[in-house]
mmCIF file of the protein (N, C-alpha, C, O) and its ligand, coordinates in Angstrom:
data_MODEL
# 
_entry.id   MODEL 
# 
loop_
_entity.id 
_entity.type 
_entity.pdbx_number_of_molecules 
1 polymer     1 
2 non-polymer 1 
# 
_entity_poly.entity_id                      1 
_entity_poly.type                           'polypeptide(L)' 
_entity_poly.nstd_linkage                   no 
_entity_poly.nstd_monomer                   no 
_entity_poly.pdbx_seq_one_letter_code       
;(UNK)(UNK)(UNK)(UNK)(UNK)(UNK)(UNK)(UNK)(UNK)(UNK)(UNK)(UNK)(UNK)(UNK)(UNK)(UNK)
(UNK)(UNK)(UNK)(UNK)(UNK)(UNK)(UNK)(UNK)(UNK)(UNK)(UNK)(UNK)(UNK)(UNK)(UNK)(UNK)
(UNK)(UNK)(UNK)(UNK)(UNK)(UNK)(UNK)(UNK)(UNK)(UNK)(UNK)(UNK)(UNK)(UNK)(UNK)(UNK)
(UNK)(UNK)(UNK)(UNK)(UNK)(UNK)
;
_entity_poly.pdbx_seq_one_letter_code_can   XXXXXXXXXXXXXXXXXXXXXXXXXXXXXXXXXXXXXXXXXXXXXXXXXXXXXX 
_entity_poly.pdbx_strand_id                 A 
# 
loop_
_entity_poly_seq.entity_id 
_entity_poly_seq.num 
_entity_poly_seq.mon_id 
_entity_poly_seq.hetero 
1 1  UNK n 
1 2  UNK n 
1 3  UNK n 
1 4  UNK n 
1 5  UNK n 
1 6  UNK n 
1 7  UNK n 
1 8  UNK n 
1 9  UNK n 
1 10 UNK n 
1 11 UNK n 
1 12 UNK n 
1 13 UNK n 
1 14 UNK n 
1 15 UNK n 
1 16 UNK n 
1 17 UNK n 
1 18 UNK n 
1 19 UNK n 
1 20 UNK n 
1 21 UNK n 
1 22 UNK n 
1 23 UNK n 
1 24 UNK n 
1 25 UNK n 
1 26 UNK n 
1 27 UNK n 
1 28 UNK n 
1 29 UNK n 
1 30 UNK n 
1 31 UNK n 
1 32 UNK n 
1 33 UNK n 
1 34 UNK n 
1 35 UNK n 
1 36 UNK n 
1 37 UNK n 
1 38 UNK n 
1 39 UNK n 
1 40 UNK n 
1 41 UNK n 
1 42 UNK n 
1 43 UNK n 
1 44 UNK n 
1 45 UNK n 
1 46 UNK n 
1 47 UNK n 
1 48 UNK n 
1 49 UNK n 
1 50 UNK n 
1 51 UNK n 
1 52 UNK n 
1 53 UNK n 
1 54 UNK n 
# 
loop_
_struct_asym.id 
_struct_asym.entity_id 
A 1 
B 2 
# 
loop_
_chem_comp.id 
_chem_comp.type 
_chem_comp.mon_nstd_flag 
UNK 'L-peptide linking' . 
ZN  non-polymer         . 
# 
_pdbx_entity_nonpoly.entity_id   2 
_pdbx_entity_nonpoly.name        ? 
_pdbx_entity_nonpoly.comp_id     ZN 
# 
_pdbx_nonpoly_scheme.asym_id         B 
_pdbx_nonpoly_scheme.entity_id       2 
_pdbx_nonpoly_scheme.mon_id          ZN 
_pdbx_nonpoly_scheme.ndb_seq_num     1 
_pdbx_nonpoly_scheme.pdb_seq_num     101 
_pdbx_nonpoly_scheme.auth_seq_num    101 
_pdbx_nonpoly_scheme.pdb_mon_id      ZN 
_pdbx_nonpoly_scheme.auth_mon_id     ZN 
_pdbx_nonpoly_scheme.pdb_strand_id   A 
_pdbx_nonpoly_scheme.pdb_ins_code    . 
# 
loop_
_atom_site.group_PDB 
_atom_site.id 
_atom_site.type_symbol 
_atom_site.label_atom_id 
_atom_site.label_alt_id 
_atom_site.label_comp_id 
_atom_site.label_asym_id 
_atom_site.label_entity_id 
_atom_site.label_seq_id 
_atom_site.pdbx_PDB_ins_code 
_atom_site.Cartn_x 
_atom_site.Cartn_y 
_atom_site.Cartn_z 
_atom_site.occupancy 
_atom_site.B_iso_or_equiv 
_atom_site.pdbx_formal_charge 
_atom_site.auth_seq_id 
_atom_site.auth_comp_id 
_atom_site.auth_asym_id 
_atom_site.auth_atom_id 
_atom_site.pdbx_PDB_model_num 
ATOM   1   N  N  . UNK A 1 1  ? 0.857  -1.188 0.000  1.00 0.00 ? 1   UNK A N  1 
ATOM   2   C  CA . UNK A 1 1  ? 0.000  0.000  0.000  1.00 0.00 ? 1   UNK A CA 1 
ATOM   3   C  C  . UNK A 1 1  ? 0.891  1.235  0.000  1.00 0.00 ? 1   UNK A C  1 
ATOM   4   O  O  . UNK A 1 1  ? 1.700  1.433  0.906  1.00 0.00 ? 1   UNK A O  1 
ATOM   5   N  N  . UNK A 1 2  ? 0.734  2.034  -0.998 1.00 0.00 ? 2   UNK A N  1 
ATOM   6   C  CA . UNK A 1 2  ? 1.615  3.195  -1.109 1.00 0.00 ? 2   UNK A CA 1 
ATOM   7   C  C  . UNK A 1 2  ? 0.803  4.411  -1.518 1.00 0.00 ? 2   UNK A C  1 
ATOM   8   O  O  . UNK A 1 2  ? 0.729  4.770  -2.693 1.00 0.00 ? 2   UNK A O  1 
ATOM   9   N  N  . UNK A 1 3  ? 0.203  5.026  -0.532 1.00 0.00 ? 3   UNK A N  1 
ATOM   10  C  CA . UNK A 1 3  ? -0.620 6.186  -0.822 1.00 0.00 ? 3   UNK A CA 1 
ATOM   11  C  C  . UNK A 1 3  ? 0.126  7.471  -0.522 1.00 0.00 ? 3   UNK A C  1 
ATOM   12  O  O  . UNK A 1 3  ? 1.015  7.531  0.327  1.00 0.00 ? 3   UNK A O  1 
ATOM   13  N  N  . UNK A 1 4  ? -0.273 8.483  -1.252 1.00 0.00 ? 4   UNK A N  1 
ATOM   14  C  CA . UNK A 1 4  ? 0.210  9.805  -0.924 1.00 0.00 ? 4   UNK A CA 1 
ATOM   15  C  C  . UNK A 1 4  ? -0.851 10.514 -0.086 1.00 0.00 ? 4   UNK A C  1 
ATOM   16  O  O  . UNK A 1 4  ? -2.053 10.323 -0.272 1.00 0.00 ? 4   UNK A O  1 
ATOM   17  N  N  . UNK A 1 5  ? -0.377 11.316 0.820  1.00 0.00 ? 5   UNK A N  1 
ATOM   18  C  CA . UNK A 1 5  ? -1.279 12.085 1.665  1.00 0.00 ? 5   UNK A CA 1 
ATOM   19  C  C  . UNK A 1 5  ? -1.052 13.571 1.395  1.00 0.00 ? 5   UNK A C  1 
ATOM   20  O  O  . UNK A 1 5  ? 0.084  14.026 1.260  1.00 0.00 ? 5   UNK A O  1 
ATOM   21  N  N  . UNK A 1 6  ? -2.144 14.309 1.320  1.00 0.00 ? 6   UNK A N  1 
ATOM   22  C  CA . UNK A 1 6  ? -2.001 15.763 1.244  1.00 0.00 ? 6   UNK A CA 1 
ATOM   23  C  C  . UNK A 1 6  ? -2.089 16.285 2.669  1.00 0.00 ? 6   UNK A C  1 
ATOM   24  O  O  . UNK A 1 6  ? -3.099 16.108 3.350  1.00 0.00 ? 6   UNK A O  1 
ATOM   25  N  N  . UNK A 1 7  ? -1.032 16.919 3.102  1.00 0.00 ? 7   UNK A N  1 
ATOM   26  C  CA . UNK A 1 7  ? -0.900 17.325 4.493  1.00 0.00 ? 7   UNK A CA 1 
ATOM   27  C  C  . UNK A 1 7  ? -0.774 18.831 4.585  1.00 0.00 ? 7   UNK A C  1 
ATOM   28  O  O  . UNK A 1 7  ? -0.112 19.468 3.766  1.00 0.00 ? 7   UNK A O  1 
ATOM   29  N  N  . UNK A 1 8  ? -1.417 19.384 5.592  1.00 0.00 ? 8   UNK A N  1 
ATOM   30  C  CA . UNK A 1 8  ? -1.307 20.815 5.818  1.00 0.00 ? 8   UNK A CA 1 
ATOM   31  C  C  . UNK A 1 8  ? -0.470 21.053 7.064  1.00 0.00 ? 8   UNK A C  1 
ATOM   32  O  O  . UNK A 1 8  ? -0.751 20.518 8.137  1.00 0.00 ? 8   UNK A O  1 
ATOM   33  N  N  . UNK A 1 9  ? 0.537  21.848 6.901  1.00 0.00 ? 9   UNK A N  1 
ATOM   34  C  CA . UNK A 1 9  ? 1.433  22.191 8.003  1.00 0.00 ? 9   UNK A CA 1 
ATOM   35  C  C  . UNK A 1 9  ? 0.789  23.267 8.867  1.00 0.00 ? 9   UNK A C  1 
ATOM   36  O  O  . UNK A 1 9  ? -0.143 23.946 8.434  1.00 0.00 ? 9   UNK A O  1 
ATOM   37  N  N  . UNK A 1 10 ? 1.289  23.419 10.087 1.00 0.00 ? 10  UNK A N  1 
ATOM   38  C  CA . UNK A 1 10 ? 0.791  24.468 10.984 1.00 0.00 ? 10  UNK A CA 1 
ATOM   39  C  C  . UNK A 1 10 ? 0.994  25.852 10.390 1.00 0.00 ? 10  UNK A C  1 
ATOM   40  O  O  . UNK A 1 10 ? 0.286  26.788 10.763 1.00 0.00 ? 10  UNK A O  1 
ATOM   41  N  N  . UNK A 1 11 ? 1.952  26.005 9.467  1.00 0.00 ? 11  UNK A N  1 
ATOM   42  C  CA . UNK A 1 11 ? 2.231  27.314 8.860  1.00 0.00 ? 11  UNK A CA 1 
ATOM   43  C  C  . UNK A 1 11 ? 1.267  27.618 7.717  1.00 0.00 ? 11  UNK A C  1 
ATOM   44  O  O  . UNK A 1 11 ? 1.270  28.724 7.177  1.00 0.00 ? 11  UNK A O  1 
ATOM   45  N  N  . UNK A 1 12 ? 0.440  26.638 7.349  1.00 0.00 ? 12  UNK A N  1 
ATOM   46  C  CA . UNK A 1 12 ? -0.522 26.862 6.283  1.00 0.00 ? 12  UNK A CA 1 
ATOM   47  C  C  . UNK A 1 12 ? -0.125 26.237 4.961  1.00 0.00 ? 12  UNK A C  1 
ATOM   48  O  O  . UNK A 1 12 ? -0.945 26.132 4.048  1.00 0.00 ? 12  UNK A O  1 
ATOM   49  N  N  . UNK A 1 13 ? 1.114  25.824 4.854  1.00 0.00 ? 13  UNK A N  1 
ATOM   50  C  CA . UNK A 1 13 ? 1.570  25.196 3.618  1.00 0.00 ? 13  UNK A CA 1 
ATOM   51  C  C  . UNK A 1 13 ? 0.946  23.805 3.453  1.00 0.00 ? 13  UNK A C  1 
ATOM   52  O  O  . UNK A 1 13 ? 0.849  23.040 4.412  1.00 0.00 ? 13  UNK A O  1 
ATOM   53  N  N  . UNK A 1 14 ? 0.531  23.496 2.237  1.00 0.00 ? 14  UNK A N  1 
ATOM   54  C  CA . UNK A 1 14 ? 0.043  22.152 1.944  1.00 0.00 ? 14  UNK A CA 1 
ATOM   55  C  C  . UNK A 1 14 ? 1.025  21.465 1.023  1.00 0.00 ? 14  UNK A C  1 
ATOM   56  O  O  . UNK A 1 14 ? 1.507  22.059 0.058  1.00 0.00 ? 14  UNK A O  1 
ATOM   57  N  N  . UNK A 1 15 ? 1.317  20.235 1.314  1.00 0.00 ? 15  UNK A N  1 
ATOM   58  C  CA . UNK A 1 15 ? 2.174  19.485 0.403  1.00 0.00 ? 15  UNK A CA 1 
ATOM   59  C  C  . UNK A 1 15 ? 1.831  18.012 0.461  1.00 0.00 ? 15  UNK A C  1 
ATOM   60  O  O  . UNK A 1 15 ? 1.232  17.525 1.420  1.00 0.00 ? 15  UNK A O  1 
ATOM   61  N  N  . UNK A 1 16 ? 2.230  17.313 -0.594 1.00 0.00 ? 16  UNK A N  1 
ATOM   62  C  CA . UNK A 1 16 ? 1.960  15.887 -0.679 1.00 0.00 ? 16  UNK A CA 1 
ATOM   63  C  C  . UNK A 1 16 ? 3.133  15.121 -0.100 1.00 0.00 ? 16  UNK A C  1 
ATOM   64  O  O  . UNK A 1 16 ? 4.291  15.399 -0.413 1.00 0.00 ? 16  UNK A O  1 
ATOM   65  N  N  . UNK A 1 17 ? 2.821  14.159 0.744  1.00 0.00 ? 17  UNK A N  1 
ATOM   66  C  CA . UNK A 1 17 ? 3.885  13.312 1.283  1.00 0.00 ? 17  UNK A CA 1 
ATOM   67  C  C  . UNK A 1 17 ? 3.539  11.859 1.009  1.00 0.00 ? 17  UNK A C  1 
ATOM   68  O  O  . UNK A 1 17 ? 2.376  11.493 0.840  1.00 0.00 ? 17  UNK A O  1 
ATOM   69  N  N  . UNK A 1 18 ? 4.574  11.048 0.972  1.00 0.00 ? 18  UNK A N  1 
ATOM   70  C  CA . UNK A 1 18 ? 4.402  9.624  0.742  1.00 0.00 ? 18  UNK A CA 1 
ATOM   71  C  C  . UNK A 1 18 ? 4.019  8.955  2.057  1.00 0.00 ? 18  UNK A C  1 
ATOM   72  O  O  . UNK A 1 18 ? 4.716  9.096  3.062  1.00 0.00 ? 18  UNK A O  1 
ATOM   73  N  N  . UNK A 1 19 ? 2.907  8.225  2.041  1.00 0.00 ? 19  UNK A N  1 
ATOM   74  C  CA . UNK A 1 19 ? 2.397  7.611  3.264  1.00 0.00 ? 19  UNK A CA 1 
ATOM   75  C  C  . UNK A 1 19 ? 3.325  6.595  3.892  1.00 0.00 ? 19  UNK A C  1 
ATOM   76  O  O  . UNK A 1 19 ? 3.219  6.298  5.082  1.00 0.00 ? 19  UNK A O  1 
ATOM   77  N  N  . UNK A 1 20 ? 4.232  6.062  3.098  1.00 0.00 ? 20  UNK A N  1 
ATOM   78  C  CA . UNK A 1 20 ? 5.179  5.076  3.612  1.00 0.00 ? 20  UNK A CA 1 
ATOM   79  C  C  . UNK A 1 20 ? 6.609  5.606  3.565  1.00 0.00 ? 20  UNK A C  1 
ATOM   80  O  O  . UNK A 1 20 ? 7.557  4.844  3.379  1.00 0.00 ? 20  UNK A O  1 
ATOM   81  N  N  . UNK A 1 21 ? 6.752  6.892  3.731  1.00 0.00 ? 21  UNK A N  1 
ATOM   82  C  CA . UNK A 1 21 ? 8.074  7.504  3.653  1.00 0.00 ? 21  UNK A CA 1 
ATOM   83  C  C  . UNK A 1 21 ? 9.042  6.851  4.632  1.00 0.00 ? 21  UNK A C  1 
ATOM   84  O  O  . UNK A 1 21 ? 8.672  6.516  5.757  1.00 0.00 ? 21  UNK A O  1 
ATOM   85  N  N  . UNK A 1 22 ? 10.274 6.675  4.197  1.00 0.00 ? 22  UNK A N  1 
ATOM   86  C  CA . UNK A 1 22 ? 11.281 6.022  5.036  1.00 0.00 ? 22  UNK A CA 1 
ATOM   87  C  C  . UNK A 1 22 ? 12.163 7.036  5.748  1.00 0.00 ? 22  UNK A C  1 
ATOM   88  O  O  . UNK A 1 22 ? 12.999 6.677  6.577  1.00 0.00 ? 22  UNK A O  1 
ATOM   89  N  N  . UNK A 1 23 ? 11.967 8.294  5.418  1.00 0.00 ? 23  UNK A N  1 
ATOM   90  C  CA . UNK A 1 23 ? 12.755 9.335  6.061  1.00 0.00 ? 23  UNK A CA 1 
ATOM   91  C  C  . UNK A 1 23 ? 11.815 10.402 6.609  1.00 0.00 ? 23  UNK A C  1 
ATOM   92  O  O  . UNK A 1 23 ? 10.643 10.460 6.237  1.00 0.00 ? 23  UNK A O  1 
ATOM   93  N  N  . UNK A 1 24 ? 12.328 11.227 7.478  1.00 0.00 ? 24  UNK A N  1 
ATOM   94  C  CA . UNK A 1 24 ? 11.523 12.324 8.038  1.00 0.00 ? 24  UNK A CA 1 
ATOM   95  C  C  . UNK A 1 24 ? 11.127 13.282 6.925  1.00 0.00 ? 24  UNK A C  1 
ATOM   96  O  O  . UNK A 1 24 ? 11.958 13.682 6.108  1.00 0.00 ? 24  UNK A O  1 
ATOM   97  N  N  . UNK A 1 25 ? 9.852  13.645 6.901  1.00 0.00 ? 25  UNK A N  1 
ATOM   98  C  CA . UNK A 1 25 ? 9.356  14.584 5.901  1.00 0.00 ? 25  UNK A CA 1 
ATOM   99  C  C  . UNK A 1 25 ? 9.215  15.951 6.551  1.00 0.00 ? 25  UNK A C  1 
ATOM   100 O  O  . UNK A 1 25 ? 8.585  16.098 7.599  1.00 0.00 ? 25  UNK A O  1 
ATOM   101 N  N  . UNK A 1 26 ? 9.816  16.950 5.906  1.00 0.00 ? 26  UNK A N  1 
ATOM   102 C  CA . UNK A 1 26 ? 9.755  18.297 6.466  1.00 0.00 ? 26  UNK A CA 1 
ATOM   103 C  C  . UNK A 1 26 ? 8.974  19.227 5.556  1.00 0.00 ? 26  UNK A C  1 
ATOM   104 O  O  . UNK A 1 26 ? 8.925  19.044 4.340  1.00 0.00 ? 26  UNK A O  1 
ATOM   105 N  N  . UNK A 1 27 ? 8.367  20.225 6.174  1.00 0.00 ? 27  UNK A N  1 
ATOM   106 C  CA . UNK A 1 27 ? 7.663  21.250 5.420  1.00 0.00 ? 27  UNK A CA 1 
ATOM   107 C  C  . UNK A 1 27 ? 8.656  22.000 4.543  1.00 0.00 ? 27  UNK A C  1 
ATOM   108 O  O  . UNK A 1 27 ? 9.749  22.355 4.984  1.00 0.00 ? 27  UNK A O  1 
ATOM   109 N  N  . UNK A 1 28 ? 8.264  22.231 3.308  1.00 0.00 ? 28  UNK A N  1 
ATOM   110 C  CA . UNK A 1 28 ? 9.155  22.908 2.370  1.00 0.00 ? 28  UNK A CA 1 
ATOM   111 C  C  . UNK A 1 28 ? 9.227  24.408 2.644  1.00 0.00 ? 28  UNK A C  1 
ATOM   112 O  O  . UNK A 1 28 ? 10.143 25.085 2.177  1.00 0.00 ? 28  UNK A O  1 
ATOM   113 N  N  . UNK A 1 29 ? 8.274  24.916 3.390  1.00 0.00 ? 29  UNK A N  1 
ATOM   114 C  CA . UNK A 1 29 ? 8.232  26.350 3.660  1.00 0.00 ? 29  UNK A CA 1 
ATOM   115 C  C  . UNK A 1 29 ? 8.913  26.701 4.982  1.00 0.00 ? 29  UNK A C  1 
ATOM   116 O  O  . UNK A 1 29 ? 9.785  27.568 5.022  1.00 0.00 ? 29  UNK A O  1 
ATOM   117 N  N  . UNK A 1 30 ? 8.516  26.031 6.058  1.00 0.00 ? 30  UNK A N  1 
ATOM   118 C  CA . UNK A 1 30 ? 9.022  26.423 7.384  1.00 0.00 ? 30  UNK A CA 1 
ATOM   119 C  C  . UNK A 1 30 ? 9.971  25.380 7.984  1.00 0.00 ? 30  UNK A C  1 
ATOM   120 O  O  . UNK A 1 30 ? 10.515 25.587 9.069  1.00 0.00 ? 30  UNK A O  1 
ATOM   121 N  N  . UNK A 1 31 ? 10.169 24.270 7.285  1.00 0.00 ? 31  UNK A N  1 
ATOM   122 C  CA . UNK A 1 31 ? 11.100 23.223 7.727  1.00 0.00 ? 31  UNK A CA 1 
ATOM   123 C  C  . UNK A 1 31 ? 10.650 22.480 8.981  1.00 0.00 ? 31  UNK A C  1 
ATOM   124 O  O  . UNK A 1 31 ? 11.429 21.736 9.576  1.00 0.00 ? 31  UNK A O  1 
ATOM   125 N  N  . UNK A 1 32 ? 9.408  22.678 9.379  1.00 0.00 ? 32  UNK A N  1 
ATOM   126 C  CA . UNK A 1 32 ? 8.883  21.892 10.499 1.00 0.00 ? 32  UNK A CA 1 
ATOM   127 C  C  . UNK A 1 32 ? 8.758  20.436 10.067 1.00 0.00 ? 32  UNK A C  1 
ATOM   128 O  O  . UNK A 1 32 ? 8.516  20.146 8.896  1.00 0.00 ? 32  UNK A O  1 
ATOM   129 N  N  . UNK A 1 33 ? 8.922  19.534 11.010 1.00 0.00 ? 33  UNK A N  1 
ATOM   130 C  CA . UNK A 1 33 ? 8.735  18.117 10.705 1.00 0.00 ? 33  UNK A CA 1 
ATOM   131 C  C  . UNK A 1 33 ? 7.251  17.830 10.526 1.00 0.00 ? 33  UNK A C  1 
ATOM   132 O  O  . UNK A 1 33 ? 6.438  18.145 11.395 1.00 0.00 ? 33  UNK A O  1 
ATOM   133 N  N  . UNK A 1 34 ? 6.908  17.229 9.388  1.00 0.00 ? 34  UNK A N  1 
ATOM   134 C  CA . UNK A 1 34 ? 5.506  16.895 9.125  1.00 0.00 ? 34  UNK A CA 1 
ATOM   135 C  C  . UNK A 1 34 ? 5.203  15.445 9.466  1.00 0.00 ? 34  UNK A C  1 
ATOM   136 O  O  . UNK A 1 34 ? 4.116  15.134 9.953  1.00 0.00 ? 34  UNK A O  1 
ATOM   137 N  N  . UNK A 1 35 ? 6.146  14.566 9.215  1.00 0.00 ? 35  UNK A N  1 
ATOM   138 C  CA . UNK A 1 35 ? 5.908  13.152 9.427  1.00 0.00 ? 35  UNK A CA 1 
ATOM   139 C  C  . UNK A 1 35 ? 7.215  12.436 9.695  1.00 0.00 ? 35  UNK A C  1 
ATOM   140 O  O  . UNK A 1 35 ? 8.263  12.796 9.159  1.00 0.00 ? 35  UNK A O  1 
ATOM   141 N  N  . UNK A 1 36 ? 7.137  11.424 10.526 1.00 0.00 ? 36  UNK A N  1 
ATOM   142 C  CA . UNK A 1 36 ? 8.310  10.613 10.817 1.00 0.00 ? 36  UNK A CA 1 
ATOM   143 C  C  . UNK A 1 36 ? 8.006  9.156  10.494 1.00 0.00 ? 36  UNK A C  1 
ATOM   144 O  O  . UNK A 1 36 ? 6.883  8.693  10.692 1.00 0.00 ? 36  UNK A O  1 
ATOM   145 N  N  . UNK A 1 37 ? 8.997  8.442  10.003 1.00 0.00 ? 37  UNK A N  1 
ATOM   146 C  CA . UNK A 1 37 ? 8.771  7.039  9.627  1.00 0.00 ? 37  UNK A CA 1 
ATOM   147 C  C  . UNK A 1 37 ? 8.610  6.144  10.847 1.00 0.00 ? 37  UNK A C  1 
ATOM   148 O  O  . UNK A 1 37 ? 9.239  6.370  11.881 1.00 0.00 ? 37  UNK A O  1 
ATOM   149 N  N  . UNK A 1 38 ? 7.773  5.139  10.723 1.00 0.00 ? 38  UNK A N  1 
ATOM   150 C  CA . UNK A 1 38 ? 7.547  4.211  11.833 1.00 0.00 ? 38  UNK A CA 1 
ATOM   151 C  C  . UNK A 1 38 ? 7.855  2.782  11.429 1.00 0.00 ? 38  UNK A C  1 
ATOM   152 O  O  . UNK A 1 38 ? 7.760  1.869  12.248 1.00 0.00 ? 38  UNK A O  1 
ATOM   153 N  N  . UNK A 1 39 ? 8.219  2.584  10.186 1.00 0.00 ? 39  UNK A N  1 
ATOM   154 C  CA . UNK A 1 39 ? 8.447  1.229  9.698  1.00 0.00 ? 39  UNK A CA 1 
ATOM   155 C  C  . UNK A 1 39 ? 7.367  0.816  8.724  1.00 0.00 ? 39  UNK A C  1 
ATOM   156 O  O  . UNK A 1 39 ? 7.598  -0.003 7.834  1.00 0.00 ? 39  UNK A O  1 
ATOM   157 N  N  . UNK A 1 40 ? 6.176  1.389  8.894  1.00 0.00 ? 40  UNK A N  1 
ATOM   158 C  CA . UNK A 1 40 ? 5.115  1.133  7.918  1.00 0.00 ? 40  UNK A CA 1 
ATOM   159 C  C  . UNK A 1 40 ? 4.513  2.479  7.523  1.00 0.00 ? 40  UNK A C  1 
ATOM   160 O  O  . UNK A 1 40 ? 5.062  3.178  6.671  1.00 0.00 ? 40  UNK A O  1 
ATOM   161 N  N  . UNK A 1 41 ? 3.413  2.839  8.123  1.00 0.00 ? 41  UNK A N  1 
ATOM   162 C  CA . UNK A 1 41 ? 2.838  4.147  7.853  1.00 0.00 ? 41  UNK A CA 1 
ATOM   163 C  C  . UNK A 1 41 ? 3.612  5.220  8.603  1.00 0.00 ? 41  UNK A C  1 
ATOM   164 O  O  . UNK A 1 41 ? 4.144  4.986  9.688  1.00 0.00 ? 41  UNK A O  1 
ATOM   165 N  N  . UNK A 1 42 ? 3.660  6.383  8.007  1.00 0.00 ? 42  UNK A N  1 
ATOM   166 C  CA . UNK A 1 42 ? 4.335  7.471  8.706  1.00 0.00 ? 42  UNK A CA 1 
ATOM   167 C  C  . UNK A 1 42 ? 3.456  7.960  9.861  1.00 0.00 ? 42  UNK A C  1 
ATOM   168 O  O  . UNK A 1 42 ? 2.236  7.791  9.855  1.00 0.00 ? 42  UNK A O  1 
ATOM   169 N  N  . UNK A 1 43 ? 4.100  8.559  10.831 1.00 0.00 ? 43  UNK A N  1 
ATOM   170 C  CA . UNK A 1 43 ? 3.385  9.175  11.947 1.00 0.00 ? 43  UNK A CA 1 
ATOM   171 C  C  . UNK A 1 43 ? 3.427  10.679 11.730 1.00 0.00 ? 43  UNK A C  1 
ATOM   172 O  O  . UNK A 1 43 ? 4.497  11.269 11.584 1.00 0.00 ? 43  UNK A O  1 
ATOM   173 N  N  . UNK A 1 44 ? 2.257  11.289 11.710 1.00 0.00 ? 44  UNK A N  1 
ATOM   174 C  CA . UNK A 1 44 ? 2.203  12.726 11.479 1.00 0.00 ? 44  UNK A CA 1 
ATOM   175 C  C  . UNK A 1 44 ? 2.586  13.493 12.737 1.00 0.00 ? 44  UNK A C  1 
ATOM   176 O  O  . UNK A 1 44 ? 2.274  13.086 13.857 1.00 0.00 ? 44  UNK A O  1 
ATOM   177 N  N  . UNK A 1 45 ? 3.262  14.598 12.527 1.00 0.00 ? 45  UNK A N  1 
ATOM   178 C  CA . UNK A 1 45 ? 3.622  15.468 13.645 1.00 0.00 ? 45  UNK A CA 1 
ATOM   179 C  C  . UNK A 1 45 ? 2.373  16.169 14.168 1.00 0.00 ? 45  UNK A C  1 
ATOM   180 O  O  . UNK A 1 45 ? 1.343  16.200 13.494 1.00 0.00 ? 45  UNK A O  1 
ATOM   181 N  N  . UNK A 1 46 ? 2.467  16.723 15.354 1.00 0.00 ? 46  UNK A N  1 
ATOM   182 C  CA . UNK A 1 46 ? 1.320  17.347 16.000 1.00 0.00 ? 46  UNK A CA 1 
ATOM   183 C  C  . UNK A 1 46 ? 0.716  18.475 15.168 1.00 0.00 ? 46  UNK A C  1 
ATOM   184 O  O  . UNK A 1 46 ? -0.505 18.624 15.119 1.00 0.00 ? 46  UNK A O  1 
ATOM   185 N  N  . UNK A 1 47 ? 1.560  19.267 14.516 1.00 0.00 ? 47  UNK A N  1 
ATOM   186 C  CA . UNK A 1 47 ? 1.057  20.417 13.771 1.00 0.00 ? 47  UNK A CA 1 
ATOM   187 C  C  . UNK A 1 47 ? 0.518  20.093 12.400 1.00 0.00 ? 47  UNK A C  1 
ATOM   188 O  O  . UNK A 1 47 ? -0.073 20.953 11.746 1.00 0.00 ? 47  UNK A O  1 
ATOM   189 N  N  . UNK A 1 48 ? 0.711  18.868 11.956 1.00 0.00 ? 48  UNK A N  1 
ATOM   190 C  CA . UNK A 1 48 ? 0.340  18.500 10.589 1.00 0.00 ? 48  UNK A CA 1 
ATOM   191 C  C  . UNK A 1 48 ? -1.025 17.827 10.557 1.00 0.00 ? 48  UNK A C  1 
ATOM   192 O  O  . UNK A 1 48 ? -1.351 17.010 11.418 1.00 0.00 ? 48  UNK A O  1 
ATOM   193 N  N  . UNK A 1 49 ? -1.812 18.181 9.558  1.00 0.00 ? 49  UNK A N  1 
ATOM   194 C  CA . UNK A 1 49 ? -3.129 17.580 9.394  1.00 0.00 ? 49  UNK A CA 1 
ATOM   195 C  C  . UNK A 1 49 ? -3.258 17.006 7.991  1.00 0.00 ? 49  UNK A C  1 
ATOM   196 O  O  . UNK A 1 49 ? -2.812 17.609 7.014  1.00 0.00 ? 49  UNK A O  1 
ATOM   197 N  N  . UNK A 1 50 ? -3.866 15.846 7.908  1.00 0.00 ? 50  UNK A N  1 
ATOM   198 C  CA . UNK A 1 50 ? -4.130 15.260 6.595  1.00 0.00 ? 50  UNK A CA 1 
ATOM   199 C  C  . UNK A 1 50 ? -5.348 15.956 5.984  1.00 0.00 ? 50  UNK A C  1 
ATOM   200 O  O  . UNK A 1 50 ? -6.421 15.998 6.586  1.00 0.00 ? 50  UNK A O  1 
ATOM   201 N  N  . UNK A 1 51 ? -5.167 16.489 4.804  1.00 0.00 ? 51  UNK A N  1 
ATOM   202 C  CA . UNK A 1 51 ? -6.290 17.097 4.082  1.00 0.00 ? 51  UNK A CA 1 
ATOM   203 C  C  . UNK A 1 51 ? -7.063 16.003 3.370  1.00 0.00 ? 51  UNK A C  1 
ATOM   204 O  O  . UNK A 1 51 ? -8.286 15.918 3.471  1.00 0.00 ? 51  UNK A O  1 
ATOM   205 N  N  . UNK A 1 52 ? -6.333 15.172 2.653  1.00 0.00 ? 52  UNK A N  1 
ATOM   206 C  CA . UNK A 1 52 ? -6.971 14.017 2.025  1.00 0.00 ? 52  UNK A CA 1 
ATOM   207 C  C  . UNK A 1 52 ? -5.946 12.997 1.604  1.00 0.00 ? 52  UNK A C  1 
ATOM   208 O  O  . UNK A 1 52 ? -4.756 13.290 1.486  1.00 0.00 ? 52  UNK A O  1 
ATOM   209 N  N  . UNK A 1 53 ? -6.430 11.791 1.379  1.00 0.00 ? 53  UNK A N  1 
ATOM   210 C  CA . UNK A 1 53 ? -5.591 10.707 0.892  1.00 0.00 ? 53  UNK A CA 1 
ATOM   211 C  C  . UNK A 1 53 ? -5.698 10.696 -0.619 1.00 0.00 ? 53  UNK A C  1 
ATOM   212 O  O  . UNK A 1 53 ? -6.794 10.638 -1.175 1.00 0.00 ? 53  UNK A O  1 
ATOM   213 N  N  . UNK A 1 54 ? -4.561 10.753 -1.274 1.00 0.00 ? 54  UNK A N  1 
ATOM   214 C  CA . UNK A 1 54 ? -4.560 10.844 -2.734 1.00 0.00 ? 54  UNK A CA 1 
ATOM   215 C  C  . UNK A 1 54 ? -4.513 9.467  -3.373 1.00 0.00 ? 54  UNK A C  1 
ATOM   216 O  O  . UNK A 1 54 ? -4.506 9.354  -4.598 1.00 0.00 ? 54  UNK A O  1 
HETATM 217 ZN ZN . ZN  B 2 .  ? 5.279  24.665 7.441  1.00 0.00 2 101 ZN  A ZN 1 
# 
């Protein structure tokens, strides 16, 4: 299962991240951590919200 998620950062930036990312995903605008890898699905950071599953 390899879905992309549209995530909104606390700064308002929206970006697409890979749901099974193997590395930490950071916001392209403010560099806040959006998601961290857990071995399967990523774990979203507190400030990040999923807008939709792509
Ligand atoms: Zn941000």
